[in-house]
C-alpha positions as CSV (number, residue, x, y, z in Angstrom):
1,X,85.6,286.1,326.9
2,X,88.1,287.8,325.7
3,X,88.0,289.3,322.0
4,X,90.0,286.8,320.2
5,X,88.7,283.6,322.1
6,X,86.6,281.7,320.6
7,X,83.5,280.1,321.7
8,X,82.8,276.8,323.5
9,X,81.7,274.5,320.5
10,X,77.9,273.1,321.0
11,X,77.1,276.8,322.2
12,X,73.4,277.1,322.6
13,X,72.7,281.1,321.6
14,X,69.6,282.3,323.4
15,X,66.8,284.1,321.8
16,X,66.5,286.9,324.1
17,X,63.1,288.3,322.6
18,X,61.4,285.0,323.1
19,X,59.0,285.9,326.1
20,X,59.3,284.7,329.5
21,X,56.0,284.2,331.5
22,X,55.6,283.9,335.3
23,X,53.1,281.8,337.6
24,X,53.0,281.8,341.6
25,X,53.0,278.1,342.0
26,X,53.0,278.6,346.3
27,X,54.4,280.1,349.5
28,X,56.0,279.3,352.3
29,X,56.2,281.0,355.8
30,X,59.3,280.6,357.5
31,X,61.1,282.4,360.5
32,X,60.9,285.1,359.8
33,X,59.7,286.0,356.2
34,X,57.6,284.7,352.9
35,X,58.8,282.9,349.9
36,X,57.0,282.3,347.0
37,X,57.5,279.2,344.9
38,X,57.8,280.6,341.1
39,X,57.2,278.9,337.8
40,X,58.5,280.6,334.9
41,X,58.3,279.4,331.6
42,X,60.3,280.4,327.8
43,X,57.7,280.3,325.2
44,X,55.3,277.9,324.7
45,X,57.0,275.3,325.7
46,X,56.0,274.2,329.5
47,X,59.3,271.9,328.9
48,X,61.6,274.8,328.9
49,X,60.3,276.1,332.7
50,X,62.0,276.5,335.6
51,X,61.3,277.3,339.5
52,X,62.9,280.2,341.4
53,X,62.2,281.2,344.5
54,X,61.5,284.5,345.1
55,X,60.7,287.3,348.5
56,X,58.7,290.4,348.7
57,X,62.1,292.0,349.4
58,X,63.2,290.8,346.0
59,X,60.1,292.1,344.8
60,X,60.4,295.4,345.6
61,X,64.1,296.0,345.0
62,X,63.5,294.8,341.6
63,X,60.8,297.1,341.3
64,X,62.6,300.3,342.9
65,X,65.2,299.7,340.1
66,X,62.2,299.8,337.8
67,X,61.1,303.3,338.5
68,X,63.7,305.0,336.1
69,X,60.9,304.0,333.7
70,X,58.6,306.3,335.8
71,X,55.9,303.7,335.1
72,X,53.1,303.4,337.7
73,X,53.6,299.4,338.6
74,X,51.3,297.8,341.0
75,X,53.4,296.0,343.3
76,X,51.6,295.4,346.6
77,X,52.3,297.9,349.7
78,X,54.5,296.7,352.2
79,X,53.4,295.5,356.1
80,X,54.9,295.5,358.9
81,X,52.6,294.0,360.9
82,X,50.5,291.0,360.8
83,X,52.2,290.1,357.6
84,X,52.6,286.2,358.0
85,X,48.9,285.6,358.6
86,X,47.7,283.1,356.1
87,X,45.1,285.3,354.4
88,X,47.5,288.1,354.2
89,X,49.6,285.7,352.6
90,X,47.1,284.9,350.0
91,X,45.8,288.6,349.3
92,X,49.5,289.6,349.0
93,X,50.1,286.9,346.4
94,X,47.5,287.1,344.1
95,X,48.8,290.9,344.6
96,X,52.2,290.0,343.4
97,X,50.7,287.4,340.5
98,X,49.3,290.7,339.0
99,X,52.8,292.0,338.8
100,X,54.2,289.9,337.0
101,X,52.0,289.9,335.0
102,X,52.0,293.9,334.1
103,X,56.0,292.9,333.9
104,X,56.1,290.1,331.9
105,X,53.6,292.0,329.0
106,X,55.2,294.8,328.6
107,X,57.1,295.2,325.5
108,X,59.8,297.2,326.7
109,X,60.0,296.1,329.8
110,X,59.8,292.3,329.4
111,X,62.5,292.8,327.5
112,X,64.9,294.9,329.8
113,X,67.9,292.8,331.5
114,X,66.4,293.9,335.3
115,X,63.3,291.3,334.0
116,X,65.2,289.1,332.8
117,X,68.0,288.6,335.8
118,X,65.0,288.3,338.4
119,X,63.2,285.5,336.2
120,X,66.2,283.7,334.8
121,X,69.3,284.6,336.7
122,X,70.9,281.4,335.3
123,X,71.0,282.7,332.0
124,X,71.4,286.4,332.6
125,X,74.6,286.4,335.4
126,X,77.1,287.1,333.1
127,X,78.2,291.1,333.2
128,X,77.8,291.5,329.7
129,X,79.0,295.3,330.4
130,X,82.0,293.9,331.6
131,X,83.0,291.5,328.7
132,X,82.1,294.3,326.8
133,X,85.3,296.5,328.0
134,X,87.3,293.5,328.1
135,X,87.1,292.9,324.2
136,X,87.4,297.3,323.4
137,X,90.4,297.0,325.5
138,X,91.7,294.4,323.5
139,X,90.6,296.5,320.0
140,X,92.7,299.4,321.0
141,X,95.7,297.6,321.5
142,X,95.9,296.8,317.9
143,X,94.3,299.7,317.0
144,X,95.9,302.8,319.9
145,X,94.5,306.2,318.0
146,X,90.9,305.7,319.7
147,X,90.3,306.5,323.1
148,X,87.2,305.8,325.5
149,X,85.3,308.8,326.7
150,X,82.7,307.3,328.8
151,X,80.1,304.2,328.5
152,X,76.6,304.7,327.3
153,X,75.2,302.9,330.2
154,X,71.6,300.9,328.8
155,X,70.7,303.2,326.3
156,X,69.3,300.6,323.7
157,X,66.9,297.8,324.6
158,X,69.2,294.7,323.7
159,X,70.9,292.9,326.8
160,X,73.6,291.9,325.0
161,X,74.7,294.8,323.3
162,X,76.7,297.8,325.1
163,X,77.9,301.2,323.8
164,X,80.7,303.6,324.6
165,X,81.2,307.1,323.6
166,X,84.8,307.9,321.4
167,X,87.0,310.1,320.2
168,X,90.3,310.0,317.9
169,X,93.2,311.2,319.9
170,X,94.7,313.1,317.5
171,X,90.8,315.0,316.9
172,X,89.5,315.4,320.8
173,X,86.3,316.9,319.8
174,X,84.9,314.8,317.2
175,X,82.5,312.3,318.9
176,X,81.9,308.5,317.8
177,X,79.8,305.8,319.0
178,X,80.8,302.4,319.1
179,X,79.0,299.6,319.6
180,X,80.1,295.7,321.0
181,X,77.5,292.9,320.4
182,X,77.7,289.5,320.8
183,X,76.5,286.9,318.2
184,X,72.9,286.0,318.3
185,X,70.7,282.6,317.8
186,X,70.2,283.5,314.1
187,X,74.0,283.8,312.8
188,X,74.1,281.5,309.3
189,X,77.2,283.2,307.9
190,X,80.6,281.2,308.2
191,X,83.7,283.0,310.8
192,X,85.3,284.0,307.3
193,X,82.0,285.3,305.4
194,X,81.1,287.2,308.5
195,X,84.3,289.0,309.5
196,X,84.5,290.1,305.3
197,X,80.7,291.4,305.7
198,X,80.9,293.2,308.4
199,X,83.8,295.0,307.2
200,X,82.4,295.8,304.4
201,X,80.1,297.7,305.1
202,X,82.1,300.8,306.1
203,X,82.6,301.1,302.0
204,X,78.8,301.2,301.5
205,X,77.4,304.7,300.8
206,X,73.8,305.8,300.6
207,X,72.2,308.6,301.9
208,X,69.7,306.9,303.9
209,X,72.0,305.0,305.3
210,X,74.0,306.2,308.3
211,X,77.9,305.8,307.3
212,X,80.3,303.6,309.6
213,X,83.3,304.7,310.1
214,X,84.8,301.1,310.9
215,X,83.7,297.4,311.9
216,X,85.2,294.5,312.6
217,X,83.8,291.1,313.6
218,X,85.3,287.8,314.8
219,X,84.4,284.0,316.3
220,X,81.8,285.2,318.6
221,X,81.5,289.0,318.7
222,X,81.7,292.1,316.3
223,X,82.7,296.4,317.0
224,X,81.4,299.2,315.0
225,X,82.7,302.9,315.3
226,X,79.9,305.4,313.9
227,X,80.0,309.2,314.4
228,X,77.7,309.8,317.2
229,X,74.8,312.0,316.8
230,X,73.8,314.6,319.4
231,X,69.6,314.9,318.0
232,X,69.8,311.2,318.3
233,X,67.4,309.1,316.8
234,X,63.7,309.1,314.9
235,X,62.0,307.7,318.0
236,X,63.6,310.6,319.7
237,X,62.7,312.9,318.2
238,X,59.4,311.2,318.7
239,X,59.1,311.1,322.3
240,X,61.4,314.8,322.6
241,X,64.1,312.9,324.8
242,X,68.2,313.0,325.5
243,X,70.3,310.6,323.6
244,X,72.3,309.3,326.2
245,X,69.4,309.1,328.8
246,X,68.7,304.9,329.7
247,X,66.3,302.9,327.5
248,X,63.7,302.7,330.0
249,X,63.9,306.9,331.1
250,X,63.7,307.6,327.2
251,X,61.3,305.7,326.2
252,X,58.6,303.7,328.8
253,X,56.5,306.6,329.7
254,X,56.7,309.7,327.9
255,X,55.1,313.2,329.4
256,X,54.1,314.3,326.1
257,X,52.4,311.9,323.3
258,X,51.9,313.8,320.2
259,X,52.9,312.4,316.6
260,X,54.9,314.3,313.9
261,X,53.7,316.5,311.6
262,X,52.1,315.1,308.2
263,X,54.8,316.0,306.1
264,X,57.7,314.8,308.6
265,X,55.5,311.5,308.0
266,X,55.5,311.6,304.4
267,X,59.1,312.4,304.1
268,X,60.8,309.8,307.0
269,X,58.6,307.4,305.8
270,X,59.3,307.7,301.7
271,X,62.8,307.6,302.9
272,X,63.0,304.5,304.9
273,X,60.9,302.9,301.8
274,X,63.7,303.3,299.6
275,X,66.3,302.6,301.5
276,X,65.2,298.7,302.3
277,X,63.9,298.9,298.6
278,X,68.0,299.3,298.2
279,X,68.7,296.8,300.7
280,X,66.0,294.0,299.2
281,X,67.3,294.1,295.7
282,X,70.5,293.9,297.0
283,X,69.6,290.9,298.5
284,X,70.6,292.0,301.6
285,X,68.9,291.0,304.9
286,X,68.0,293.5,307.1
287,X,64.8,292.6,309.3
288,X,65.6,295.3,312.3
289,X,63.4,298.4,311.2
290,X,62.2,300.6,314.6
291,X,62.3,304.3,315.3
292,X,65.5,303.8,317.3
293,X,67.7,302.3,314.8
294,X,66.8,305.5,312.3
295,X,69.3,308.4,312.6
296,X,68.4,312.0,311.9
297,X,71.1,314.4,310.1
298,X,69.0,317.5,309.2
299,X,65.4,316.5,308.1
300,X,67.3,313.0,306.5
301,X,66.8,309.6,308.3
302,X,69.0,307.3,307.8
303,X,69.0,304.0,308.3
304,X,71.4,302.1,311.4
305,X,72.4,298.5,313.0
306,X,73.5,297.3,309.6
307,X,75.3,294.1,310.7
308,X,72.6,292.8,313.4
309,X,71.3,290.6,311.0
310,X,74.9,289.5,310.1
311,X,75.7,288.8,313.6
312,X,71.9,286.2,314.4
313,X,70.5,289.2,317.2
314,X,66.4,289.0,317.1
315,X,64.0,291.5,315.8
316,X,63.1,294.0,318.2
317,X,59.3,293.2,317.1
318,X,59.8,288.8,317.2
319,X,57.2,288.7,319.7
320,X,54.7,290.4,317.5
321,X,55.6,289.2,314.1
322,X,56.4,285.3,315.0
323,X,52.5,284.9,315.7
324,X,51.7,285.6,312.2
325,X,52.5,282.8,309.5
326,X,52.3,284.9,306.7
327,X,55.3,287.3,308.4
328,X,57.9,284.7,307.0
329,X,60.1,286.2,305.3
330,X,62.8,289.4,305.9
331,X,61.2,291.8,303.4
332,X,57.9,291.4,305.2
333,X,59.2,291.7,308.5
334,X,60.7,294.7,306.7
335,X,57.2,296.3,306.4
336,X,55.5,295.2,308.9
337,X,58.2,296.7,311.6
338,X,57.5,299.7,308.9
339,X,53.8,299.9,310.0
340,X,54.9,299.8,313.6
341,X,57.5,302.7,313.0
342,X,54.9,305.1,310.8
343,X,52.0,303.8,313.9
344,X,54.7,306.0,316.0
345,X,55.2,308.5,313.7
346,X,51.4,309.7,313.5
347,X,50.5,308.9,317.4
348,X,53.3,309.6,319.3
349,X,53.0,306.1,321.2
350,X,53.4,302.5,319.6
351,X,50.0,300.2,319.1
352,X,48.3,299.0,322.0
353,X,47.6,295.6,320.8
354,X,48.3,294.0,317.0
355,X,46.8,293.6,315.0
356,X,44.6,297.0,315.5
357,X,41.2,296.8,314.8
358,X,40.9,300.5,314.8
359,X,43.1,303.5,314.1
360,X,42.6,307.0,316.1
361,X,42.0,309.9,313.9
362,X,45.3,310.6,311.6
363,X,46.4,313.6,310.0
364,X,45.1,312.2,306.5
365,X,43.2,309.4,305.5
366,X,46.4,308.6,303.1
367,X,48.2,307.3,306.4
368,X,45.5,304.9,307.8
369,X,45.2,303.2,304.9
370,X,49.1,302.5,304.8
371,X,48.2,301.3,307.9
372,X,45.5,299.6,307.7
373,X,47.5,297.5,304.5
374,X,50.0,296.2,307.3
375,X,48.9,295.9,311.1
376,X,45.0,294.9,310.8
377,X,44.3,291.9,311.0
378,X,43.0,291.4,307.5
379,X,46.3,292.7,306.3
380,X,47.7,289.3,308.9
381,X,46.1,286.9,307.3
382,X,46.5,288.3,303.9
383,X,50.6,288.7,304.0
384,X,52.2,292.1,303.8
385,X,52.2,294.6,300.8
386,X,55.5,294.7,299.3
387,X,57.7,298.0,298.8
388,X,56.9,298.5,296.0
389,X,53.7,298.8,296.7
390,X,53.6,301.1,300.0
391,X,55.8,303.3,297.4
392,X,53.1,304.1,295.0
393,X,50.2,304.8,297.5
394,X,49.2,307.9,297.9
395,X,51.0,308.4,301.2
396,X,54.2,308.6,299.5
397,X,53.7,308.6,296.0
398,X,53.8,312.2,295.4
399,X,56.8,312.8,297.6
400,X,59.9,315.0,296.1
401,X,63.2,313.3,297.2
402,X,66.1,316.3,297.0
403,X,69.1,314.4,298.0
404,X,71.3,313.5,295.2
405,X,73.7,311.3,296.3
406,X,74.8,307.7,294.3
407,X,73.6,304.7,296.3
408,X,77.4,302.9,296.4
409,X,77.5,299.1,298.2
410,X,79.0,296.4,296.0
411,X,78.3,293.2,297.4
412,X,80.8,290.0,296.0
413,X,78.9,287.1,294.0
414,X,80.6,284.6,296.1
415,X,79.1,286.6,299.6
416,X,75.5,287.1,297.7
417,X,75.3,283.1,298.2
418,X,76.2,283.5,301.3
419,X,73.6,285.4,302.6
420,X,70.9,284.1,300.3
421,X,71.6,281.1,302.0
422,X,71.9,282.8,305.6
423,X,68.5,284.2,304.9
424,X,66.6,281.6,303.9
425,X,68.0,279.7,307.2
426,X,67.0,283.0,309.1
427,X,63.6,282.8,307.6
428,X,63.3,278.8,308.3
429,X,64.1,279.3,312.3
430,X,61.5,281.8,312.4
431,X,58.8,279.2,310.0
432,X,59.1,276.4,312.6
433,X,58.4,278.5,315.7
434,X,55.1,280.0,314.3
435,X,54.4,276.7,313.5
436,X,54.4,275.6,317.0
437,X,53.4,279.1,318.1
438,X,50.4,278.3,315.5
439,X,49.5,274.3,317.5
440,X,49.9,275.6,320.8
441,X,47.5,278.1,319.8
442,X,44.9,276.2,318.2
443,X,45.5,273.2,321.3
444,X,44.5,276.3,323.7
445,X,41.8,277.2,322.4
446,X,40.2,273.2,322.0
447,X,40.7,273.1,325.9
448,X,39.7,276.6,326.0
449,X,36.3,275.3,324.6
450,X,36.0,272.3,326.2
451,X,36.5,273.3,329.5
452,X,33.4,276.1,328.9
453,X,30.5,276.5,331.0
454,X,28.3,276.7,328.1
455,X,30.3,273.1,326.8
456,X,30.3,271.1,329.8
457,X,27.0,271.9,330.2
458,X,26.5,270.7,326.5
459,X,28.3,267.7,327.3
460,X,25.9,266.4,330.0
461,X,23.1,267.0,328.1
462,X,24.6,264.8,325.1
463,X,25.6,262.4,328.2
464,X,22.0,262.2,329.3
465,X,20.9,261.5,326.1
466,X,23.3,258.7,325.8
467,X,22.5,257.1,329.1
468,X,18.5,257.2,328.9
469,X,18.8,255.8,325.1
470,X,21.2,252.7,326.3
471,X,18.5,252.5,329.2
472,X,16.0,252.3,326.3
473,X,17.8,249.9,324.4
474,X,19.0,247.7,327.4
475,X,15.1,247.8,327.9
476,X,14.0,246.0,324.7
477,X,16.3,244.1,324.5
478,X,15.2,242.2,328.2
479,X,12.0,242.4,326.9
480,X,12.8,241.0,323.9
481,X,14.9,238.2,325.7
482,X,12.1,238.1,328.1
483,X,9.4,237.3,325.8
484,X,11.2,234.3,323.6
485,X,11.5,232.7,327.1
486,X,8.1,233.0,327.3
487,X,7.4,231.5,323.6
488,X,9.9,228.9,324.2
489,X,8.1,227.6,327.6
490,X,4.6,228.5,326.4
491,X,4.9,226.2,322.8
492,X,6.4,223.5,325.4
493,X,4.0,223.1,327.6
494,X,0.8,223.9,326.3
495,X,1.4,222.4,322.4
496,X,-2.1,221.4,321.7
497,X,-3.6,223.7,323.3
498,X,-1.6,226.3,321.2
499,X,-2.0,225.1,318.1
500,X,-3.8,227.6,315.5
501,X,-5.9,225.0,313.7
502,X,-7.7,223.6,316.7
503,X,-7.7,225.6,320.0
504,X,-9.5,224.6,323.2
505,X,-12.5,226.7,323.7
506,X,-13.1,227.7,327.5
507,X,-15.8,226.7,329.3
508,X,-19.2,229.3,329.6
509,X,-20.0,227.9,333.1
510,X,-19.5,231.2,335.1
511,X,-19.5,233.3,332.1
512,X,-20.7,236.8,334.5
513,X,-18.2,236.7,336.7
514,X,-14.8,235.3,334.7
515,X,-14.3,237.4,331.3
516,X,-14.6,235.0,328.0
517,X,-10.8,234.2,326.8
518,X,-10.1,236.4,323.3
519,X,-11.2,235.4,320.3
520,X,-8.8,232.8,318.3
521,X,-6.1,233.8,315.7
522,X,-7.6,234.1,312.0
523,X,-6.7,230.5,310.3
524,X,-3.8,231.3,308.2
525,X,-3.1,231.3,304.6
526,X,-3.5,228.1,302.3
527,X,-0.6,227.1,300.8
528,X,2.1,229.7,302.0
529,X,4.7,230.5,299.7
530,X,8.2,228.6,300.8
531,X,10.3,231.5,303.0
532,X,13.6,231.3,304.7
533,X,13.1,233.3,307.0
534,X,12.8,231.8,310.9
535,X,9.1,231.0,311.3
536,X,7.7,233.7,314.1
537,X,6.4,231.2,317.6
538,X,2.0,231.7,317.9
539,X,1.2,233.7,320.8
540,X,0.8,231.9,324.0
541,X,-2.2,234.1,325.1
542,X,-4.6,232.2,323.8
543,X,-4.2,228.8,325.1
544,X,-3.0,230.7,328.9
545,X,-6.4,231.8,328.8
546,X,-8.6,228.6,327.7
547,X,-6.1,226.7,330.0
548,X,-7.3,229.5,333.0
549,X,-10.7,229.2,331.9
550,X,-10.9,225.2,331.6
551,X,-9.6,225.4,335.7
552,X,-12.7,227.9,336.7
553,X,-15.1,225.6,335.1
554,X,-13.4,222.3,337.0
555,X,-13.9,224.4,340.3
556,X,-17.4,225.5,339.9
557,X,-18.8,222.0,338.9
558,X,-16.9,220.7,341.7
559,X,-20.0,218.3,344.0
560,X,-19.3,217.8,347.3
561,X,-21.5,214.6,347.7
562,X,-19.5,212.9,345.4
563,X,-16.3,213.0,348.0
564,X,-16.2,209.8,349.5
565,X,-16.8,209.4,353.1
566,X,-13.3,208.5,354.9
567,X,-12.5,207.1,358.8
568,X,-10.2,208.9,361.3
569,X,-8.0,207.4,364.1
570,X,-7.5,209.8,366.6
571,X,-3.9,209.2,368.3
572,X,-3.7,212.4,369.8
573,X,-4.4,211.1,373.7
574,X,-2.4,209.5,375.6
575,X,-1.7,206.0,375.4
576,X,-1.4,204.3,378.8
577,X,0.0,200.2,378.1
């Protein structure tokens, strides 16, 4: 896209900081190789996913490119013989899945262009270095006094931001750095306000803000020129890195991990907090604090990349603070990012996880006190302290600042309103994203709990109890129905015998072998009060026993002599006619 070309209407600006996850779903063996089908997902939405197909050789090529980081990555080894066997393919698939998990969970690797192109080739097929060169060439046509010395390849972490070493033609020894950046998803200023705000940056004067020589913007990108510092950034100092080296080489795996001295931590921390307080009071959004955005000028820290929030670029630590709903303003984002920076200055490396459960020994308990107020789980739940509150803490309150330069940054009222609206829109998008992440986390926890072994056992026990209860209730109901049917049958067939007022006494004959019938029920009380309840059916048991006794009595008293003689005609013999 040319420098003056307007982006197409409805252009979707991708947030490169949204994490990508990858899961190998299957493998398929062809004639001479095996392909792995991978499901890649952006963020938490399963709908925002796609499939890619990769061979082992593609993984190997990516791994070779990532060796610049000097990290030991767990790529399964090559195998020339027997690499088409089913057991080997299954084992290799497990190893490749582990490899994907490592590179997608590493904060720097997961954001680099190599990994993004491997997992999402459609979104990252553009060569941004060539685009940046086209824009810079267009710029030089109108500004012929500048000249490119060399491209500074991959010295930053952003995919859509490129750097070039510059010089002025009539001052060949002075070196400057040009940065070109595409617009990001949080660009809410109008094109007119954006161009005005970017140009205004060169008029900003503050002892802890790095001076901008030239800045301009259009409808699709921005270009900023600053003096180049051979000392590099605060991150270069911490990691003992060369400023011109690629980002992966400088910061992924430092040879020696060592924090700064206590006095440096106190001084640099105080200077950074002072400039954050200044920007907050001016209503100028920042949100991009990290050690690589702090330039060193002697013993003074100076903030870089003030234009990032104007261009709508996402923060380096966005994937961290988007997990916590209390970090929902640009001011609280700055404080959270300051916690990361202070941790790096203290321990010489970034924290392993956020939030931090416990802190290693530090040069001062006051350092740990500040870190606990920002990076612990309790701090994430309760919210970030203000910059003013941090300045009052013992670690920074006794630091004397010797720089006497008076800050100057005049922002017109109309632009202040536009910046305020833009800030609210940035915070709104963050809040909505945090809400979705929170809902997804709750759903995931519920599903995990529901599928746990302990929960499965509980559900089985409850199911058994419910089954037993249902069987018991159905048995009772069946018994009640059977009892009612017997009552109805007994009252209809033996009503004279079951009358409670005149029970039929059983015969006493054969009493030694026949058990006597139970005693009749007691007579009902005289003149009971009228009741609306349905009268109970009398028990059929006495009637049944009385009938049985009468039958047995008649059998025992049977006399054979009382029977009449009968004449039998025998028709069984054959008849001859």
